[in-house]
N, C-alpha and C positions, 0 to 999 in steps of 0.2 A: 553178340558180345565176344565169343573167343574169337572171331575173325576180325576185331579191331586193330590189334597190333599188326597184324598181315597187311591190311588196309592202310594202315599209318604207314608202313616201311613201303609199300608200293607207291604211296603219293609222294613220300621222300626222295624215291630213287627216280620217278617221275620228272620231279622238280630239279634233280640234280642232273639229269639228261637233258632237261631244256635248257638250264643254264650252260652246260658245257657246250652244246650246240651253238646257243647264241655268242658266247665267248670264244668258240674257235673255229665252227663250221660256216660262219657268215663272216663276208667280207669287213662289215663296220666291227663285229666283235673281235675279229683277229687284229685288226688296225689298232683298236682300244688296248688291246692286251700287250701289243708290241709297244705301244706307247708308254704302258705302265709299267713294265718290267726292263726295256730297254731304253732308258733315257739316253740324253746326248753323251754324259759322262761313261756310263757302261758301253756305249756303242763304240765311241772313239778308243776307249782303253781295250776293249776286244779286238778291235780292227788293228790298234797299234801291236799288239801282243803277236797277233796272227803274221802282220806284215814282217816283223823281225824274225818270226820262225820260217817263212817260206824264202827269206832269203838265204838261210843257212841251208835249208833243203834244197834249192835251186843250185846253190854253190857246189853242194855235194853230187846233185845230178849233172850238172854241167862239167864239173872238175873231174871227181873221182870216178865216175860212171862213164864219163865221156859222152853223154847224150846231148851232141851239140845241134838240134833242132828246134829252135824256140818256138816255133809258130805250132810245130807238132806237139810241142810238151802242152802249149796251151790248150789244143785240142783235146789232148788227153785229159787236163783238168776239167774242162767243160763237159765231155763225156761222162767221166766219173761222178760230176756234179749232178749230170741230168740222170743218172742210174740211183744215185742215192736219193734225189728228189722222186723218183717212181717209187723207189720202197716205201718212202712215207706216205706215199699217195694211196699205195696199195692198202697200208693199215690205217687210211683214214686220219693221217696225222700231219698232212700238209695242208696248210691254211687255205682257207677258201678266196677264190678270185671274185672281184666286183663284177657286176653285169656287164656283159659285152658291150651294150649300148652306152656305158659311162665312160669308156675310152676308146677311142676310134683305132682299129687295126693297124691304120697307118702308123700312129703312135709308138705301138708296140715292136711293129717291123722295124721302124726307123731305129729304136733303141737296140734292138738285136743285131742291126748292120754297125752303127757306131760302135757297139761294145766289141765286135770282132775286129774291126778297123783299128780300135784304139790299142787293144791287147795286143795284136801282132805287129803293129807297126813301131809299139812301144817296144817289144823284144827285138825286132830287127833293128832298131834304131841304137839299142844299148850293144849290139852285136857289130855293126859297121861304124860306130862312131866312138870316140874318144870318151870317157866318164865326164870329162868337163864339157864337152859339147852337149852330151845327153842331159846334164844339169840345167844348162841355159834353155834347152827347148821345155824341161819342166818348168822352169820360172816362168817362161813364158806363157803358159796355162792359164796364171791367175789373171793376168789383165784379158787374156781371151774371154774368160768365163764372166768377169766383170762386164765387159761390153757387149756380150751375148746376152745376158740377162737384162741389161739396158735396152737392147733392141727388141727381145723376144718378149720380154715379160714386163716392161717399164719400170724394172727394179734399181733404185739409185741406191748410191752406198755414201754414207757420211764422210766427210773431209776426214774425220780421226781415223776411221778405218781405211781409208785411202793411203794416209801417213804411214800406219802401222805395217799394211802390206808392202808400202815401198821400202821401209826398212828390214822387213822379212826378208824381200827379194834380194836387196844390196847385201846382207848378211850372208844367205846362202850361196849367192856369187862367188863372194870373197871367200867363204869357207871351203866351196867345192871346186870351183872353176880353176884348175890348176894345170890343166892338159889340154888345152884348147886345140887339137889336131882336126884340120879341115879335111874333108873328105865329101867330094860333089855328090857321090850317091847316098852317103850316109845323111849328108844335109838335107838332100830332098826328102828322104825317108822322115827326119826329124820335123821339118815343116809340116809335111803332109799329115803327121801325127798329133798337131797341137790343137786342131780344129774337131776332130772325132774325140780326142780326149776331153775337150771341154763340153761338148754337146752330150756326151755320155753322161757325165755328171750331174749336168743340169737336168737332163730328161729323168734320170733316176731318182733324184731329189723331187723334183715336181712331181712326177706321177704318183711316188708315195704320199707325199704330203698334201694331193688335192685330190686323188681318185680313190682313196681307202684301199690302196695297195699295201700288202706286207711285202718284206723283201722276199721271203721264200715263193709266195704266188706270183709275181713279177719275175723273179729268177725262172719259174716253170714255165711262164710263158714265153720269154725271149730266149732260152738257151737253145732250144733248136734251131732258130734262126741263126744265132751265133755259130752254132757248131757247121751249119752248111757253107758259111761265108769264110769260116777258118778253112775248111776243106779247099775252097777255091782260092785262098790265099797260100796255102802250104807249098803250092808248086812252084810258086813265083818268089818267096822270101827265104825258103829253107833249102840248104844244100841237099844234092843227092846223096843216098845211102841208108835211109831210114830203113827201109825192108831188112839191109843186111847187116842192121845193129845186133850186137850179141846181145838177144834176149834171153839171157840166163835169169835163173829165179833169183839171186841177190840184187842184179841190177833192175829186174822187175819191180821188186818190193819197194826199194828206194823210189822208184819212178811214181809208183801209185802211192807211196806215202806223201811224195810231193802233191800229187794230185788231190789226196784227202784235205791237205792244207790250202790247197789252191781252191777247193770248194769252201773251206772257212773263210777264207780270204775274201771269195766274191759274196758271201753272206754276211760278213761282218763289215764289209764295204758299202753293201746296200743298206745295212742298218744304220750305219754311220752318216749315210747320205739322207736317209729318211728322217732321221733324228735330227740333222742340223742343216748344212748347207753345202753346194759344191765348192763354194770358197774355202770353208772351214774344213773340207776332206784335204783339199790341196795342200794348206798349211798344215794339216796333221801329217802328209807327207814329207814336208820339209822339215818337220820339227823330229821326224824319225831320222831322217838323214843326220841332223845336228846332233840328237843324242846319240846316235852310234859313233859319231866321230869323237865326241868327248869322252863316252865310255870307253872307246879304244885307247885314248890317250891315257885315261886314269888308271885303267885297271889291266891294259894288254900291252903296255909300253910302246904302242905306236907312237909316231912322232909325225903329225902332219904340218907342223910348223906353227910358229905364234900367230903369223896373219889368218891362217885358216881357223885357229882357235878363236881369235878375236871376232872374226865372220861369224863363227857358230854362236858365240855368246850375245853378237848384236842380233842374229836371227830369233834366237831365243826370248829376247826381250822383247822384239817386236811381236812375236807369238803370243807372250804373255799379256801384252798391252790389248792384242786384238781378241783375245778369249775375255779378258775383262770388259771389254766393250760390247761383246756379245751376251755376256751374262747379264750386264747392265739392261742391255735393251729387253731381254727377255723378262726381265722383271718388272718391265713399263707395260701393263695391259692396254693402257690408254693408246698409247703409239701403234701397239700391235694391233689394235681393234681398227684405228684408223687406217692403217696400209692394208689390212684384210679387205675393208670395205671398198678402198679404193680399187684394190685389185680384183674384187669380185663386180664392181661396177664396170670395169674395162673387159673382163670375160664375158658378162652378159651382152654387152654391145656388139663385141666379135660374134657371139653365139647367134644373134638375133641376126646379124648380115648373113651367115653362113646358112641359117635357116631359112631367110628370105630366097638366097639363091637357089636352095634346094626347091622351094616350092614353085620356081620357075621354070626347074627343069635343069638347072646348071650344077651337075653332080662331080665337076672338078674342083678339087680341094687340096690346097697346099700342105704337106705335112706339120711345117713349123706353124701354119695358122690354125691346124686341129690342136696342136700343143696349146695353144694361146687359150683354148676353151678350159685348161685345167691349171690357171695361174697359181704361183706360190710365191711366198715371201722368199 
């Protein structure tokens, strides 16, 4: 009888350990916890705040510090992120990954590659193009995502959403495109950036929503691949002089503070893509641009012009309507169930076709076709 309290305590501790293991150290449990504590509103708000913070940090790095190596800065961001995740993994705080058989390695590899090209080309585009041309390229990402999801995942968009996105694109164009300066090399980089940017967002969203991946687990798998391709892109897109840069203490602190925000930006962006969709994430970026413009006019005496302000207000109106349509759709379980059944049926047909080819000994697989095995809304 004297041992009864200790037996009860031991059983309670064992149940707690089992619960923590189920909730955190398994892919299903980790995914449920991410969905529970990081819904669409929290994820998008987190991403918005970090995005504004890293804009200020990168302006400090590029301006005051004079570190004009955009691809190298992205490389430092991703190396720092990998190091921080390695620390979390050492303390068993990194969420578990799904079984390797559930997601083809080609999908992970493709995501790592397009992530490096998306980030590297975006920074190079901002360097070689005017802000207006850069914004035009960003606007082109939205229809590219819609077309890619239609081709790859048979995902259709309602007419009302299409109208809302057209209004958003027109508003952002009027608000931001004020200095269209054409540069042939910069234009080529901008055009080359559009497709990787769209595919990057689509894959992040799909793999999380269909493969039980959490944001951190997927980042842990893809970051080494991204770092490798950043190292290949750096000599091509960055100017010389990185080694001779003045790496004093104050400059290094600012750069690595930017790297910390870069890790948070990558994590928050992955959370937002897992909780919403690729299109919603693009709309969030445009929302950020318009809010910064209007806030500068209201609080910092900047004068973008009445036409730009009207464009920003028009874009915010379109974003509000688009968000309303998404919330309305999420509250309709019947429509969501029909869409999920339709996608799963298509996914099973593709999987059966691939399995049949594998049984015949045909092991050549297209990475985009492999991603179709994990369709999502």
